[in-house]
C-alpha positions as CSV (number, residue, x, y, z in Angstrom):
1,M,-137.9,95.4,90.0
2,A,-137.4,99.0,91.3
3,R,-140.5,100.2,89.4
4,K,-142.6,97.4,90.8
5,L,-141.5,98.3,94.3
6,L,-142.3,101.9,93.7
7,W,-145.8,101.1,92.3
8,A,-146.4,98.8,95.3
9,S,-145.2,101.4,97.8
10,L,-147.8,103.9,96.5
11,A,-150.1,102.1,98.9
12,L,-148.3,103.9,101.8
13,A,-150.1,107.2,100.9
14,P,-153.7,106.0,101.6
15,I,-152.4,104.0,104.6
16,T,-150.7,107.2,106.0
17,L,-153.9,109.3,105.5
18,F,-156.1,106.6,107.1
19,V,-153.7,106.3,110.1
20,E,-153.6,110.1,110.5
21,F,-157.4,110.8,110.4
22,A,-158.7,107.5,111.9
23,L,-156.1,106.4,114.4
24,H,-154.5,109.8,115.4
25,P,-151.0,108.4,115.8
26,S,-148.0,110.0,117.5
27,D,-146.3,112.8,115.6
28,V,-143.1,110.6,115.4
29,L,-145.0,107.8,113.6
30,L,-146.8,110.2,111.4
31,F,-143.6,111.9,110.3
32,V,-142.0,108.5,109.5
33,L,-145.0,107.3,107.5
34,A,-145.4,110.7,105.7
35,S,-141.7,110.6,104.8
36,L,-141.9,107.1,103.4
37,S,-145.1,107.9,101.5
38,L,-143.5,110.9,99.7
39,V,-140.8,108.8,98.0
40,P,-143.1,106.9,95.7
41,L,-145.4,110.0,95.2
42,A,-142.4,112.0,94.1
43,W,-141.5,109.2,91.6
44,L,-145.1,109.1,90.3
45,I,-145.1,112.8,89.7
46,G,-141.8,112.6,87.8
47,E,-143.1,109.6,85.8
48,A,-146.4,111.4,84.9
49,T,-144.5,114.5,84.0
50,E,-142.1,112.6,81.7
51,Q,-145.1,110.8,80.0
52,A,-146.9,114.1,79.5
53,A,-143.7,115.6,77.9
54,H,-143.9,112.9,75.2
55,H,-147.0,114.7,73.9
56,T,-146.1,118.3,74.4
57,G,-142.6,118.7,72.9
58,P,-139.4,119.7,74.6
59,G,-140.4,123.3,75.4
60,I,-143.6,122.6,77.3
61,G,-142.0,119.4,78.5
62,G,-139.2,121.3,80.2
63,F,-141.7,123.7,81.8
64,L,-143.7,120.7,83.1
65,N,-140.6,119.1,84.5
66,A,-139.6,122.3,86.3
67,T,-143.1,122.9,87.6
68,F,-144.1,119.4,88.7
69,G,-140.8,117.7,89.1
70,N,-140.2,119.9,92.1
71,A,-143.8,119.6,93.3
72,P,-143.1,117.7,96.5
73,E,-140.5,120.2,97.7
74,L,-142.6,123.1,96.6
75,I,-145.7,121.8,98.5
76,I,-143.7,121.0,101.6
77,A,-142.2,124.5,101.5
78,L,-145.5,126.3,101.2
79,F,-147.1,124.3,104.0
80,A,-144.1,125.2,106.1
81,V,-144.6,128.8,105.2
82,A,-148.3,128.5,106.3
83,E,-147.0,127.1,109.7
84,M,-144.6,130.0,110.0
85,K,-141.7,127.5,110.0
86,F,-139.4,129.7,107.9
87,E,-136.2,127.9,109.0
88,V,-137.7,124.6,107.7
89,V,-138.5,126.2,104.4
90,R,-135.0,127.6,103.8
91,G,-133.3,124.5,105.3
92,S,-135.1,122.1,103.0
93,L,-134.3,124.2,99.9
94,T,-130.6,124.6,100.6
95,G,-130.4,121.0,101.7
96,S,-131.9,120.0,98.4
97,V,-129.3,121.9,96.4
98,V,-126.4,120.4,98.5
99,G,-128.0,116.9,98.3
100,N,-128.0,117.0,94.5
101,L,-124.5,118.5,94.2
102,L,-122.8,116.1,96.6
103,L,-124.9,113.1,97.5
104,V,-126.7,112.3,94.2
105,L,-123.7,113.2,92.0
106,G,-121.4,111.3,94.4
107,F,-123.4,108.1,94.4
108,S,-123.9,108.4,90.6
109,L,-120.1,108.6,90.1
110,L,-119.4,105.9,92.6
111,F,-121.8,103.4,90.9
112,G,-121.0,104.7,87.4
113,G,-117.2,104.8,87.6
114,R,-115.2,106.1,84.7
115,G,-117.0,108.3,82.2
116,Q,-117.4,111.7,80.7
117,V,-119.7,114.6,81.3
118,D,-121.0,117.4,79.1
119,R,-118.7,120.1,80.4
120,E,-120.7,123.0,79.0
121,S,-124.0,121.8,80.4
122,S,-122.4,120.8,83.8
123,F,-120.7,124.2,84.3
124,T,-123.8,126.0,83.2
125,S,-125.6,124.3,86.1
126,L,-122.8,124.9,88.5
127,G,-122.6,128.5,87.4
128,L,-126.3,129.0,88.1
129,V,-125.9,127.7,91.6
130,A,-122.9,130.0,92.2
131,L,-124.9,132.9,90.8
132,A,-127.8,132.1,93.2
133,V,-125.5,132.0,96.2
134,L,-124.1,135.5,95.2
135,V,-127.6,137.0,94.6
136,L,-129.0,135.5,97.8
137,L,-126.4,137.3,99.8
138,I,-128.4,140.5,99.2
139,P,-131.3,139.5,101.5
140,S,-129.2,137.2,103.6
141,I,-126.5,139.5,104.9
142,P,-128.9,142.0,106.5
143,G,-130.6,139.0,108.2
144,W,-127.4,138.0,110.0
145,T,-128.2,140.8,112.5
146,G,-131.6,141.6,114.0
147,D,-134.8,139.8,113.1
148,P,-134.2,137.6,110.0
149,E,-137.9,137.4,109.4
150,R,-138.6,141.1,109.3
151,H,-140.9,142.4,106.6
152,S,-138.3,144.6,104.9
153,L,-136.2,141.5,104.1
154,A,-139.2,139.7,102.6
155,V,-139.8,142.8,100.4
156,L,-136.1,142.8,99.4
157,S,-136.3,139.1,98.5
158,L,-139.0,139.8,95.9
159,P,-136.9,141.5,93.3
160,V,-134.1,139.0,94.0
161,S,-136.5,136.2,93.3
162,I,-137.7,137.8,90.0
163,V,-134.1,138.2,88.8
164,L,-133.3,134.5,89.5
165,L,-136.5,133.4,87.7
166,V,-135.7,135.6,84.7
167,V,-132.2,134.0,84.6
168,Y,-133.7,130.6,84.9
169,V,-136.1,131.2,81.9
170,A,-133.3,132.6,79.8
171,V,-130.8,129.8,80.5
172,T,-133.6,127.1,80.0
173,W,-134.4,128.6,76.6
174,Y,-130.8,128.6,75.6
175,S,-130.3,125.0,76.9
176,L,-133.3,123.8,75.0
177,R,-132.0,125.4,71.7
178,R,-128.6,123.9,72.3
179,H,-129.9,120.4,72.9
180,R,-132.2,120.6,69.9
181,T,-129.2,121.5,67.8
182,L,-127.0,118.8,69.2
183,H,-129.7,116.1,68.6
184,A,-130.9,117.5,65.2
185,G,-131.5,114.6,62.8
186,Q,-131.6,112.0,65.5
187,T,-134.7,109.9,65.7
188,V,-136.2,108.9,69.0
189,E,-138.2,105.7,69.1
190,A,-141.6,106.1,70.7
191,E,-142.1,104.1,73.8
192,A,-144.6,101.3,73.3
193,E,-146.1,101.8,76.7
194,A,-146.3,105.6,76.6
195,W,-149.3,107.0,78.5
196,S,-152.0,109.1,76.8
197,L,-151.8,112.8,77.6
198,K,-155.2,112.6,79.4
199,R,-153.9,109.7,81.6
200,A,-150.7,111.5,82.4
201,V,-152.5,114.7,83.4
202,V,-155.0,112.9,85.5
203,V,-152.2,110.9,87.3
204,L,-150.2,114.1,87.7
205,A,-153.1,116.0,89.3
206,A,-154.1,113.2,91.6
207,A,-150.5,112.6,92.7
208,T,-150.0,116.3,93.4
209,V,-153.2,116.5,95.5
210,V,-152.2,113.4,97.6
211,T,-148.7,114.8,97.9
212,A,-150.2,118.0,99.4
213,L,-152.1,116.0,102.0
214,I,-149.0,114.0,102.9
215,A,-146.9,117.1,103.0
216,E,-149.3,118.8,105.4
217,A,-148.9,115.8,107.8
218,L,-145.1,115.9,107.4
219,V,-144.8,119.6,108.3
220,A,-147.3,119.4,111.2
221,S,-145.2,116.5,112.8
222,I,-141.7,117.8,112.1
223,E,-141.3,119.8,115.3
224,T,-142.3,116.8,117.6
225,F,-140.2,114.4,115.6
226,A,-137.1,116.7,115.8
227,D,-137.6,117.0,119.6
228,K,-138.0,113.3,120.2
229,A,-135.1,112.4,118.0
230,G,-132.8,115.0,119.7
231,L,-132.4,116.9,116.4
232,T,-133.0,120.5,115.4
233,E,-135.8,121.4,113.0
234,F,-133.2,122.9,110.7
235,F,-131.2,119.7,110.5
236,V,-134.3,117.6,109.9
237,A,-135.3,120.0,107.1
238,A,-131.9,120.3,105.5
239,V,-131.0,116.6,105.6
240,I,-134.0,114.3,106.1
241,V,-136.8,116.3,104.4
242,A,-134.5,117.4,101.6
243,I,-133.5,113.7,100.9
244,V,-137.1,112.5,101.1
245,G,-138.4,115.2,98.7
246,N,-135.8,114.1,96.1
247,A,-135.5,110.4,96.9
248,A,-137.1,109.0,93.8
249,E,-135.1,111.4,91.5
250,H,-131.9,110.5,93.5
251,G,-132.5,106.8,93.0
252,G,-133.2,107.3,89.3
253,A,-129.9,109.1,88.7
254,V,-127.9,106.4,90.5
255,V,-129.7,103.6,88.5
256,V,-128.9,105.5,85.2
257,A,-125.2,105.7,86.2
258,Y,-125.1,102.1,87.3
259,R,-126.4,101.1,83.8
260,G,-123.4,102.9,82.3
261,N,-124.8,106.4,81.4
262,V,-122.7,108.5,83.8
263,R,-123.1,111.5,81.5
264,L,-126.9,111.5,81.9
265,A,-126.8,110.8,85.7
266,A,-124.4,113.8,86.2
267,E,-126.7,115.9,84.1
268,I,-129.7,115.0,86.3
269,A,-127.9,115.7,89.5
270,L,-126.4,119.0,88.4
271,A,-129.5,120.3,86.6
272,S,-131.7,119.4,89.6
273,S,-129.4,121.4,91.9
274,A,-129.5,124.4,89.5
275,Q,-133.3,124.1,89.2
276,V,-133.8,124.3,92.9
277,A,-131.4,127.2,93.3
278,V,-132.7,129.5,90.5
279,F,-136.3,128.3,90.1
280,L,-137.7,126.6,93.2
281,I,-136.2,129.0,95.8
282,P,-137.5,132.2,94.1
283,A,-140.8,130.5,93.1
284,V,-141.4,129.6,96.8
285,A,-140.6,133.2,97.8
286,V,-143.0,134.7,95.2
287,L,-145.8,132.2,95.9
288,A,-145.4,132.7,99.7
289,W,-146.8,136.2,99.4
290,A,-150.2,134.6,98.9
291,I,-149.8,133.0,102.4
292,E,-147.1,134.8,104.4
293,P,-144.2,136.9,103.1
294,L,-141.0,134.8,103.2
295,A,-137.6,136.4,103.6
296,L,-134.8,134.6,101.8
297,S,-132.4,135.4,104.7
298,F,-130.3,132.3,104.5
299,R,-127.8,131.7,107.3
300,P,-124.0,131.9,106.7
301,V,-123.7,128.1,107.2
302,E,-126.2,127.5,104.4
303,L,-124.6,129.7,101.8
304,V,-121.1,128.6,102.8
305,V,-122.0,124.9,102.4
306,V,-123.8,125.5,99.1
307,G,-120.8,127.5,97.8
308,A,-118.3,124.9,98.9
309,A,-120.3,122.1,97.4
310,T,-120.3,124.0,94.1
311,I,-116.6,124.5,94.2
312,I,-115.9,120.9,95.0
313,A,-118.1,119.6,92.2
314,A,-116.6,122.0,89.7
315,A,-113.0,121.0,90.7
316,L,-113.8,117.3,90.3
317,L,-115.5,117.8,86.9
318,A,-113.1,120.3,85.5
319,N,-111.4,117.8,83.2
320,G,-114.8,116.5,82.0
321,R,-114.0,112.9,83.3
322,T,-115.4,111.0,86.2
323,S,-114.2,108.2,88.5
324,R,-115.3,106.3,91.5
325,L,-112.8,108.2,93.6
326,D,-114.6,111.5,92.6
327,G,-117.8,109.9,93.9
328,M,-116.3,109.0,97.2
329,V,-115.0,112.5,97.7
330,L,-118.4,114.0,97.0
331,I,-120.1,111.6,99.4
332,A,-117.5,112.4,102.1
333,A,-118.1,116.1,101.4
334,Y,-121.9,115.6,101.9
335,G,-121.1,113.9,105.3
336,A,-119.2,117.0,106.3
337,A,-122.1,119.2,105.1
338,A,-124.5,117.2,107.2
339,V,-122.2,117.6,110.2
340,A,-122.1,121.4,109.6
341,F,-125.9,121.5,109.5
342,F,-126.1,119.5,112.7
343,V,-123.5,121.7,114.6
344,A,-125.2,124.9,113.4
345,G,-128.5,124.0,115.2
346,D,-131.5,126.3,115.0
347,R,-131.0,130.0,114.6
Protein backbone atom coordinates (compact mmCIF):
# COMPACT_ATOMS: atom_id res chain seq x y z
CA MET A 1 0.00 0.00 0.00
CA ALA A 2 2.78 2.43 0.96
CA ARG A 3 4.66 1.71 -2.29
CA LYS A 4 1.53 2.32 -4.36
CA LEU A 5 1.00 5.62 -2.57
CA LEU A 6 4.60 6.65 -3.23
CA TRP A 7 4.35 5.72 -6.92
CA ALA A 8 1.13 7.74 -7.22
CA SER A 9 2.57 10.73 -5.38
CA LEU A 10 5.38 11.01 -7.94
CA ALA A 11 2.78 12.95 -9.96
CA LEU A 12 3.32 15.82 -7.52
CA ALA A 13 6.68 16.66 -9.16
CA PRO A 14 5.34 17.54 -12.64
CA ILE A 15 2.36 19.27 -11.02
CA THR A 16 4.73 21.41 -8.93
CA LEU A 17 6.85 22.32 -11.95
CA PHE A 18 3.74 23.20 -13.99
CA VAL A 19 2.35 25.35 -11.19
CA GLU A 20 5.71 27.09 -10.75
CA PHE A 21 6.34 27.98 -14.39
CA ALA A 22 2.78 28.38 -15.70
CA LEU A 23 0.79 29.77 -12.76
CA HIS A 24 3.49 31.62 -10.79
CA PRO A 25 2.04 30.78 -7.34
CA SER A 26 2.90 32.37 -4.01
CA ASP A 27 6.17 31.30 -2.43
CA VAL A 28 4.27 29.70 0.45
CA LEU A 29 2.29 27.41 -1.88
CA LEU A 30 5.43 26.68 -3.89
CA PHE A 31 7.37 25.70 -0.76
CA VAL A 32 4.60 23.34 0.38
CA LEU A 33 4.28 21.72 -3.06
CA ALA A 34 8.05 21.37 -3.44
CA SER A 35 8.37 19.83 0.03
CA LEU A 36 5.65 17.27 -0.69
CA SER A 37 7.17 16.49 -4.10
CA LEU A 38 10.60 15.75 -2.66
CA VAL A 39 9.31 12.89 -0.48
CA PRO A 40 8.44 10.44 -3.30
CA LEU A 41 11.45 11.63 -5.33
CA ALA A 42 13.76 10.80 -2.42
CA TRP A 43 12.13 7.37 -2.20
CA LEU A 44 12.53 6.80 -5.96
CA ILE A 45 16.22 7.71 -5.84
CA GLY A 46 16.70 5.26 -2.97
CA GLU A 47 14.75 2.56 -4.82
CA ALA A 48 16.75 3.01 -8.04
CA THR A 49 20.02 3.02 -6.09
CA GLU A 50 19.09 -0.23 -4.34
CA GLN A 51 18.10 -1.84 -7.64
CA ALA A 52 21.38 -0.76 -9.26
CA ALA A 53 23.30 -2.21 -6.32
CA HIS A 54 21.92 -5.69 -7.19
CA HIS A 55 24.06 -5.57 -10.35
CA THR A 56 27.19 -3.88 -9.02
CA GLY A 57 28.09 -5.80 -5.86
CA PRO A 58 28.40 -4.46 -2.31
CA GLY A 59 31.41 -2.20 -2.89
CA ILE A 60 30.03 -0.11 -5.74
CA GLY A 61 26.56 -0.54 -4.27
CA GLY A 62 27.71 1.13 -1.06
CA PHE A 63 29.26 3.95 -3.06
CA LEU A 64 26.05 4.44 -5.05
CA ASN A 65 24.03 4.48 -1.85
CA ALA A 66 26.29 7.11 -0.30
CA THR A 67 26.31 9.25 -3.42
CA PHE A 68 22.70 9.10 -4.56
CA GLY A 69 20.98 8.13 -1.31
CA ASN A 70 21.77 11.62 -0.04
CA ALA A 71 21.11 13.29 -3.40
CA PRO A 72 18.05 15.32 -2.31
CA GLU A 73 19.88 16.81 0.69
CA LEU A 74 23.03 17.38 -1.38
CA ILE A 75 21.13 19.15 -4.16
CA ILE A 76 19.16 21.30 -1.70
CA ALA A 77 22.41 22.26 0.03
CA LEU A 78 24.18 23.22 -3.21
CA PHE A 79 21.26 25.34 -4.39
CA ALA A 80 21.24 27.06 -1.00
CA VAL A 81 24.98 27.71 -1.42
CA ALA A 82 24.27 29.30 -4.81
CA GLU A 83 21.64 31.51 -3.15
CA MET A 84 24.18 32.45 -0.43
CA LYS A 85 21.89 30.91 2.21
CA PHE A 86 24.70 29.42 4.26
CA GLU A 87 22.65 29.14 7.45
CA VAL A 88 20.10 27.07 5.53
CA VAL A 89 22.89 24.78 4.30
CA ARG A 90 24.38 24.15 7.72
CA GLY A 91 20.98 23.96 9.42
CA SER A 92 19.60 21.36 7.01
CA LEU A 93 22.71 19.20 7.43
CA THR A 94 22.81 19.26 11.24
CA GLY A 95 19.05 18.83 11.31
CA SER A 96 19.42 15.71 9.17
CA VAL A 97 21.94 14.18 11.60
CA VAL A 98 19.74 14.95 14.61
CA GLY A 99 16.61 13.74 12.82
CA ASN A 100 18.18 10.36 12.08
CA LEU A 101 19.63 9.93 15.58
CA LEU A 102 16.53 10.91 17.51
CA LEU A 103 13.38 11.01 15.38
CA VAL A 104 13.94 8.08 13.00
CA LEU A 105 15.60 5.86 15.59
CA GLY A 106 12.97 6.88 18.13
CA PHE A 107 9.98 5.96 15.96
CA SER A 108 11.74 2.77 14.85
CA LEU A 109 12.13 1.64 18.46
CA LEU A 110 8.61 2.80 19.35
CA PHE A 111 7.05 0.72 16.56
CA GLY A 112 9.55 -2.12 16.78
CA GLY A 113 9.56 -2.60 20.54
CA ARG A 114 11.92 -5.09 22.11
CA GLY A 115 14.86 -6.25 20.04
CA GLN A 116 18.61 -6.22 19.73
CA VAL A 117 21.04 -4.09 17.78
CA ASP A 118 24.45 -4.75 16.32
CA ARG A 119 26.49 -3.02 19.03
CA GLU A 120 29.71 -2.82 17.01
CA SER A 121 28.01 -1.36 13.96
CA SER A 122 25.83 0.98 16.05
CA PHE A 123 28.72 2.38 18.06
CA THR A 124 30.85 2.72 14.95
CA SER A 125 28.18 5.02 13.51
CA LEU A 126 27.80 6.92 16.78
CA GLY A 127 31.57 7.22 17.05
CA LEU A 128 31.72 8.74 13.56
CA VAL A 129 29.12 11.36 14.48
CA ALA A 130 31.03 12.18 17.68
CA LEU A 131 34.27 12.46 15.70
CA ALA A 132 32.59 14.79 13.21
CA VAL A 133 31.40 17.06 16.04
CA LEU A 134 34.93 17.28 17.46
CA VAL A 135 36.58 17.89 14.07
CA LEU A 136 33.97 20.49 13.07
CA LEU A 137 34.86 22.50 16.17
CA ILE A 138 38.03 23.53 14.31
CA PRO A 139 36.27 25.83 11.79
CA SER A 140 33.28 26.47 14.05
CA ILE A 141 34.89 28.01 17.15
CA PRO A 142 36.58 30.86 15.22
CA GLY A 143 33.17 31.56 13.64
CA TRP A 144 31.56 32.28 16.99
CA THR A 145 33.15 35.72 16.88
CA GLY A 146 33.39 37.98 13.87
CA ASP A 147 32.00 37.09 10.45
CA PRO A 148 31.18 33.34 10.35
CA GLU A 149 31.25 33.42 6.55
CA ARG A 150 34.72 34.90 6.15
CA HIS A 151 36.95 33.34 3.52
CA SER A 152 39.60 32.17 5.97
CA LEU A 153 37.04 29.85 7.62
CA ALA A 154 36.03 28.43 4.25
CA VAL A 155 39.71 27.70 3.57
CA LEU A 156 40.07 26.12 7.03
CA SER A 157 37.01 23.97 6.33
CA LEU A 158 38.64 22.36 3.30
CA PRO A 159 41.29 20.21 5.08
CA VAL A 160 38.71 19.40 7.77
CA SER A 161 36.38 18.12 5.04
CA ILE A 162 39.12 16.04 3.44
CA VAL A 163 39.96 14.41 6.79
CA LEU A 164 36.29 13.48 7.33
CA LEU A 165 35.99 12.05 3.81
CA VAL A 166 39.12 9.94 4.30
CA VAL A 167 37.72 8.62 7.58
CA TYR A 168 34.41 7.84 5.84
CA VAL A 169 36.14 5.88 3.07
CA ALA A 170 38.28 3.93 5.57
CA VAL A 171 35.36 3.04 7.85
CA THR A 172 33.12 2.14 4.89
CA TRP A 173 35.82 -0.20 3.55
CA TYR A 174 36.15 -1.84 6.98
CA SER A 175 32.37 -2.17 7.39
CA LEU A 176 31.98 -3.78 3.97
CA ARG A 177 34.70 -6.33 4.81
CA ARG A 178 33.09 -7.04 8.18
CA HIS A 179 29.62 -7.55 6.72
CA ARG A 180 31.00 -9.75 3.96
CA THR A 181 32.69 -11.91 6.61
CA LEU A 182 29.57 -12.05 8.77
CA HIS A 183 27.40 -13.12 5.86
CA ALA A 184 29.91 -15.42 4.18
CA GLY A 185 28.27 -18.60 2.97
CA GLN A 186 24.78 -17.14 3.15
CA THR A 187 22.77 -17.14 -0.04
CA VAL A 188 20.57 -14.26 -0.98
CA GLU A 189 17.58 -14.96 -3.16
CA ALA A 190 17.35 -12.78 -6.21
CA GLU A 191 14.28 -10.61 -6.32
CA ALA A 192 11.90 -11.65 -9.05
CA GLU A 193 11.06 -8.06 -9.92
CA ALA A 194 14.61 -6.67 -9.85
CA TRP A 195 15.16 -3.92 -12.40
CA SER A 196 17.77 -4.14 -15.14
CA LEU A 197 20.88 -2.05 -14.57
CA LYS A 198 19.97 0.20 -17.52
CA ARG A 199 16.50 0.87 -16.12
CA ALA A 200 17.88 1.60 -12.66
CA VAL A 201 20.46 4.07 -14.00
CA VAL A 202 17.92 5.84 -16.25
CA VAL A 203 15.42 6.18 -13.38
CA LEU A 204 18.19 7.35 -11.06
CA ALA A 205 19.35 10.02 -13.51
CA ALA A 206 15.82 11.24 -14.28
CA ALA A 207 14.82 11.38 -10.61
CA THR A 208 17.99 13.28 -9.74
CA VAL A 209 17.34 15.88 -12.48
CA VAL A 210 13.74 16.41 -11.39
CA THR A 211 14.87 16.59 -7.77
CA ALA A 212 17.28 19.37 -8.74
CA LEU A 213 14.43 21.37 -10.32
CA ILE A 214 12.20 20.88 -7.28
CA ALA A 215 15.05 21.70 -4.89
CA GLU A 216 15.65 24.98 -6.70
CA ALA A 217 12.01 25.94 -6.16
CA LEU A 218 12.21 24.90 -2.50
CA VAL A 219 15.30 27.01 -1.78
CA ALA A 220 13.94 30.01 -3.68
CA SER A 221 10.73 30.01 -1.62
CA ILE A 222 12.13 29.18 1.82
CA GLU A 223 12.71 32.79 2.90
CA THR A 224 9.13 33.90 2.17
CA PHE A 225 7.66 30.74 3.68
CA ALA A 226 9.64 31.24 6.89
CA ASP A 227 8.55 34.88 7.09
CA LYS A 228 4.86 34.11 6.50
CA ALA A 229 4.92 31.21 8.96
CA GLY A 230 6.63 33.30 11.63
CA LEU A 231 9.62 30.98 11.67
CA THR A 232 13.32 31.58 11.12
CA GLU A 233 15.08 30.25 8.03
CA PHE A 234 17.38 28.29 10.32
CA PHE A 235 14.47 26.50 12.01
CA VAL A 236 12.76 25.74 8.69
CA ALA A 237 16.03 24.30 7.36
CA ALA A 238 16.99 22.34 10.49
CA VAL A 239 13.55 20.83 11.07
CA ILE A 240 11.23 21.02 8.05
CA VAL A 241 13.73 20.76 5.17
CA ALA A 242 15.79 18.13 7.03
CA ILE A 243 12.71 15.95 7.57
CA VAL A 244 11.51 16.39 3.98
CA GLY A 245 14.90 15.42 2.54
CA ASN A 246 14.89 12.20 4.57
CA ALA A 247 11.16 11.46 4.71
CA ALA A 248 11.13 8.39 2.47
CA GLU A 249 14.17 6.90 4.22
CA HIS A 250 12.62 7.70 7.61
CA GLY A 251 9.40 5.94 6.68
CA GLY A 252 11.31 2.94 5.36
CA ALA A 253 13.16 2.46 8.64
CA VAL A 254 9.94 2.66 10.67
CA VAL A 255 8.19 0.13 8.40
CA VAL A 256 11.14 -2.25 8.74
CA ALA A 257 10.96 -1.93 12.54
CA TYR A 258 7.19 -2.44 12.58
CA ARG A 259 7.67 -5.68 10.64
CA GLY A 260 9.91 -6.95 13.42
CA ASN A 261 13.41 -6.14 12.18
CA VAL A 262 14.44 -3.57 14.78
CA ARG A 263 18.09 -4.41 14.22
CA LEU A 264 17.97 -3.34 10.57
CA ALA A 265 15.87 -0.25 11.32
CA ALA A 266 18.38 0.94 13.91
CA GLU A 267 21.20 0.27 11.45
CA ILE A 268 19.48 2.43 8.82
CA ALA A 269 18.93 5.34 11.23
CA LEU A 270 22.41 5.29 12.75
CA ALA A 271 24.27 4.67 9.48
CA SER A 272 22.32 7.51 7.86
CA SER A 273 23.28 9.93 10.62
CA ALA A 274 26.95 8.95 10.31
CA GLN A 275 26.80 9.21 6.53
CA VAL A 276 25.54 12.78 6.73
CA ALA A 277 28.11 13.74 9.39
CA VAL A 278 31.27 12.35 7.76
CA PHE A 279 30.29 12.18 4.09
CA LEU A 280 27.56 14.64 3.14
CA ILE A 281 28.74 17.63 5.21
CA PRO A 282 32.34 17.52 3.91
CA ALA A 283 31.17 16.65 0.38
CA VAL A 284 28.97 19.76 0.32
CA ALA A 285 31.88 21.88 1.60
CA VAL A 286 34.22 20.56 -1.11
CA LEU A 287 31.69 20.82 -3.97
CA ALA A 288 30.65 24.30 -2.83
CA TRP A 289 34.03 25.64 -3.98
CA ALA A 290 32.76 25.26 -7.56
CA ILE A 291 29.94 27.69 -6.67
CA GLU A 292 30.81 29.72 -3.58
CA PRO A 293 33.21 28.76 -0.76
CA LEU A 294 31.30 27.44 2.27
CA ALA A 295 32.57 27.81 5.82
CA LEU A 296 31.65 24.90 8.10
CA SER A 297 31.22 27.38 10.94
CA PHE A 298 28.41 25.67 12.82
CA ARG A 299 26.76 27.47 15.70
CA PRO A 300 27.14 26.27 19.32
CA VAL A 301 23.49 25.20 19.42
CA GLU A 302 23.99 22.93 16.39
CA LEU A 303 27.07 21.16 17.73
CA VAL A 304 25.65 20.88 21.25
CA VAL A 305 22.39 19.36 19.98
CA VAL A 306 24.22 16.87 17.71
CA GLY A 307 26.60 15.95 20.54
CA ALA A 308 23.74 15.52 23.02
CA ALA A 309 21.77 13.40 20.53
CA THR A 310 24.81 11.14 20.10
CA ILE A 311 25.24 10.71 23.86
CA ILE A 312 21.54 9.98 24.41
CA ALA A 313 21.43 7.39 21.62
CA ALA A 314 24.63 5.75 22.90
CA ALA A 315 23.30 5.58 26.46
CA LEU A 316 20.06 3.93 25.37
CA LEU A 317 21.78 1.40 23.11
CA ALA A 318 24.66 0.62 25.46
CA ASN A 319 23.24 -2.76 26.49
CA GLY A 320 22.48 -3.74 22.89
CA ARG A 321 18.74 -4.06 23.57
CA THR A 322 15.83 -1.85 22.57
CA SER A 323 12.38 -1.06 23.96
CA ARG A 324 9.39 1.17 23.25
CA LEU A 325 10.38 3.34 26.20
CA ASP A 326 13.75 4.00 24.54
CA GLY A 327 11.85 5.14 21.46
CA MET A 328 9.71 7.55 23.46
CA VAL A 329 12.78 9.02 25.15
CA LEU A 330 14.44 9.61 21.76
CA ILE A 331 11.30 11.24 20.31
CA ALA A 332 11.01 13.50 23.38
CA ALA A 333 14.68 14.40 22.95
CA TYR A 334 13.99 15.37 19.33
CA GLY A 335 11.17 17.60 20.53
CA ALA A 336 13.64 19.31 22.86
CA ALA A 337 16.13 19.66 19.98
CA ALA A 338 13.46 21.28 17.78
CA VAL A 339 12.64 23.73 20.59
CA ALA A 340 16.34 24.56 20.91
CA PHE A 341 16.53 25.26 17.17
CA PHE A 342 13.40 27.43 17.41
CA VAL A 343 14.69 29.44 20.37
CA ALA A 344 18.12 29.91 18.77
CA GLY A 345 16.64 31.80 15.84
CA ASP A 346 18.81 33.07 12.98
CA ARG A 347 22.41 34.01 13.65
